[in-house]
Every structure is written in C-alpha cells, then in structure tokens.
N, C-alpha and C positions, 0 to 999 in steps of 0.2 A: 532779172528780167523774166517775165512770164510769157511763155511760148504758146501761141494759139495754133492748134494743130489743124492741118488741111484735111480734106476728106480722105486723101490717100494715106496720110500719116495715121489717121484714126483707124483705117482698116488694117494697117500693119500693127498698131497697138492692140487691136482686138485679137489678132492671132497670138500675140505674146501672152495676152491675158487669158485666152482660152487654154493655153498650155499650162499656165499657173493653176487654173481651175482643175484641169485633168490631173495634175500632180497632186493637188490636195485630195482629190477623190482617191487616188491610189494610196496615199498616206492614211486617210480615214479607214480605208478597208484593211489596212495592215496593222492598225494600232490594236494592241491586245496586251494583257498582262504577260510578262516574260520577254517581250521584244526589246532590243536595245535601241537607243536613239541613233546609234551608228547605222543600224540596219535601216531605220527610217530615212536616214540621209542617203544611203545607197539606193533605196527604192526611188527617192525623189530625183536624184541626179540621173539615174537610168531613164526615168519617165521623161524628164525635160529633154535630155539629149536625143532620145529616140524620136521625139517630135520635132527635131531640127532646131532646138533652141539651146541656150547656154544658161547654167545656173549662175546668175549675176552675183550672188552673195559670196560665191567661192573666190577667195583672194581679194575680197573688198578691203581696201587699205584702211588701216586704223588711223593713220596720220599722226601717230604718237610714238615717240622714241621708246623702245623696249617692249612695245606691244606688237605681237604678230599680226599680219593680215588675216582676215577671217578664214579659218581652215576648212570650212565645210560648205555644202550646197544649200543648206537650210539652217535657220535658227530654231532650236528646240529648247523650250523653257518650261520647266516642271514646277507646279504648285506655287511657291513663293518666288520663283524666278519670273520676272516680268518680261524681259526680252533678251535677245542676243545670246541665249544659251548655246554652248558648243556641244555637238553630238559626240558621243563616246561609247566605245564597246563596254565600258564599265557602268554605264547608266542604264538600268533595266526598269522598264515600266511596271508598275504595281497597280493592282485593283484599286480604283478610286482616284488615281492620280488625275490631275489637270495638266494637259500637255498643249502648250501653245507652240504652234508652228508658223513661222514667217518665211516666205520664200518669194523670189523674184525670178521670172523667166525673161530672158533677153533673146530676141529674134529680129533679124533684119533691121537692126538699128534702134529698136524700141523695147521698152521694159513693161512687164505686167507684174504687179505687186499684190500680194494677197496674204492674209493671216487668219488663222482660226485657233480657237482653243477647244480641244477634244477631251472627252471624258473617257478614261480607260475603264471599260466594264461599267459598273455602277458606283455612284459616289453618294455623298451626303446631300440632303436637300439644300443645304447652305451653298455648296459648291455648284449645284445645278442652277440655283438662282443667280449666282454671280456670273456664270457663263451666259445665261439668258439676258440679264440686264445689260451686259457688255454688248451682246449682239443687237439688242433693241436700241441701245444708245447710238449705234451707227445709223440705224434707220431714222431715229429721231433727228439726227444731224442732217441727213441728206434731204429731209423734207424741205430744207431751206437752201439746198444747193441748186439754186435756179438762176437763170440769167437776170441780172439787175440787183440781186441780193448781194450781200458782202460776206467775206469769209468769216467775220465775226458772228454772223447769224448762225452759221453751222456750228462754230466752236461753242457759242453760248448754249445752244440747244443740247449739245452733248453733255457739257458740264452740268447744266441745271438737272438734266434727267438723272444722271449718275448721282449727284448729291441728293436729290430728292429721295432716291432709293437707298440712302444710307451708306454709299460707298465713296471712294476717292478716285480722282483721275491723276495720272502721272503728269507732272508739270514740266519736267526736264527733257521730255521727248515728245515728238509730235508728228502728225501726218505732214504731207508735203505734196508739191507738184510733182509730176512724173511724165517721162517721155523718152527722149533720147538718153537722158541721164536718169539714174535711179531716184536721185533727190534733186528736185528743181524747186524754184519759187512757185507759189508762195508757201510759207510754213502754215500748218494748220493745227494749232494747239487744241487740245480737248477741254478748253475753258476759254472764256472771253466775253467781250461786250457785243451785244447785238448792235448792228448798224455801223460797226467799225471794220476797218481793214479793206483789203482789195475788193473791188467790185467784180462779181463773177460774170464772165463772158462766154458765149457760145464757143466751143472748141477748146476750152480749158480741160486738161485731164489732171485729176487729183487722186492722191491715195489718202483716204479718210480712215483713221485707225484708232478708235478708243482703246486705251490701255487702262484698265480699271482695277483697283486694289480693294480688297474686302475691308481692310483696316485703314490705318493712317496713310497719307500720301508719301511719306518719306522713303527714300530708296538708297541703296548702297551699290557700289560696283565691286565685284569680286576681283581676286588677284590676277585672274586671267586677262583682265583689261577689257573684257567684253560683257560678261554676264552681269545683268542688273537684277537685284533682289529687293524685296520689300524689307525695310528696316525692322518692322515689328513681326516679321515671320508670317504674316497672313497671306492667303493665296491671292493670286492675280489672274486676270483673263485679258484676251486680246482679240479684236475682230477688225478685219481690214479688207476693204475692196478698192480697186481702181475704178474710178467713175469718170464719166464725160458729161460736161455741162452742155445742154442742148437748148433748144428754144422752149422746151417744156420742162418735164421733171428730169432729174439726173438719170443718166443710163449707167447701170452697173456693168463693166466690161469683163470682170473676172467671174464669169459664169459660163457654164457649158450650154 
C-alpha cells in the first residue's frame, strides 16, 4: 500500500531529511586519507543524535538466520563495494578511494534517506566520471517524477542514461517509497519500461537511488551477510535523495 503524506507529515519528513543532509555535510568535511570508516560512523551518529534524531540503520534487522542486525549508523562502501558496507576501525581510507555513504535519519515518526559517493582526495578521471554519471542519472530520473507519470518513467530514464554512458545498473536492489517506514511501497528499480507501474500522485515520498557499476552488473554478497560487491571488481557509485511528488516538479527533501 502506498501512503500519501499529509501536509503535516511532509513537514515532519522535511525535518528528518534536513538532518540526513546535515549529517552528509559533516561526513564530507571529515573524509580524507587516513580516516577510518569507524570514525565516519561515529561522526554521523553524533550529528544525527545531537539534532534530535535516531540513526535508523543501526540495528536494522537482517531478517536472515545467522546474519547480525546492521551494527552501525551508516553504510560505508568503498570502491568495488556497492552498498551495505559495515564501518570498521580496520578500514582506513586511502587517496583516490571512492566512498559511498548511505544513511537514514529518523525523527518524530518519519525517515529521511540519502546517499552519496565521495572521492578521497584526488582520483582517476574514470572514477570521477563514474561518480558524475551516477549523480546525473538521479536527475535524469526525477525529470519524470511528476504527478500523472508512472514509476516506470523514472526507472526507464535512469537505466537508459546509465547504459548510454557505458555503465551498468544494479538490478537486485532498488529505490523505494519512504515515510514512517524506511522501506515502503512502491519499489523503484533503476531500469524498466516507460509508461508502466504505479501512477505518481501528489504527496508520495520516494527514495530514488541509482547504484551504478563501472563494469558488468553482476554482484556478490560477502560473508558478513551485508556487504554487496561487484563480481568483476570494478568500482561502483551511489546517489540517493528523498523526494516529494508535487503538483509540479519533484521536490528534493534531503537538502539543507
């Protein structure tokens, strides 16, 4: 069931989304060669909590026997890690790394979800292009996130743009509706057919998140039961915002 948010609910969501954006700003300022992903997680949790919110990813249930609930406040995925990387004191960022950070702030009953891929210092032109194409894929998609269009219009635009630029999208994971729950209907794949799927209505809140791989689309799950990596070892990037469907263009809620 897709929930249409009231004006009051949207205002509450905006606050959660603002905190998510503030947290990303703090992370971006902290990222440098030599810092551990554990320290990034500490900074994120401190920022979220001091703004009156809760890091929703911490303790998120795996739902699978033998796999621990997610142990950190943010997902930190490096280079060929696509999503769900677990922060660690032993993982130290190096010059040229690509660092994808996905986080969710929960406040007053609502969630704000946001992801970015950051470059540590300077990196190759190929890595820079991957990050930029991933970011642009999000904006290509939300051009179609308008009242009366369909989810498939957004999905198709993302997938076509990524493929046109010589990259692959992850098909096993997708964007999603968001609100009182971190993951709500509808699902939002990063590929699909235009004109298909749920019709977009004013008041829908969605987390649109291209996950792009430099090489082939195949992925693997590591033994920790969370971290997803590219099968061919090529790098990956991630870009996500929580958006609101309005009477006109989509409104990005995860911004300061």
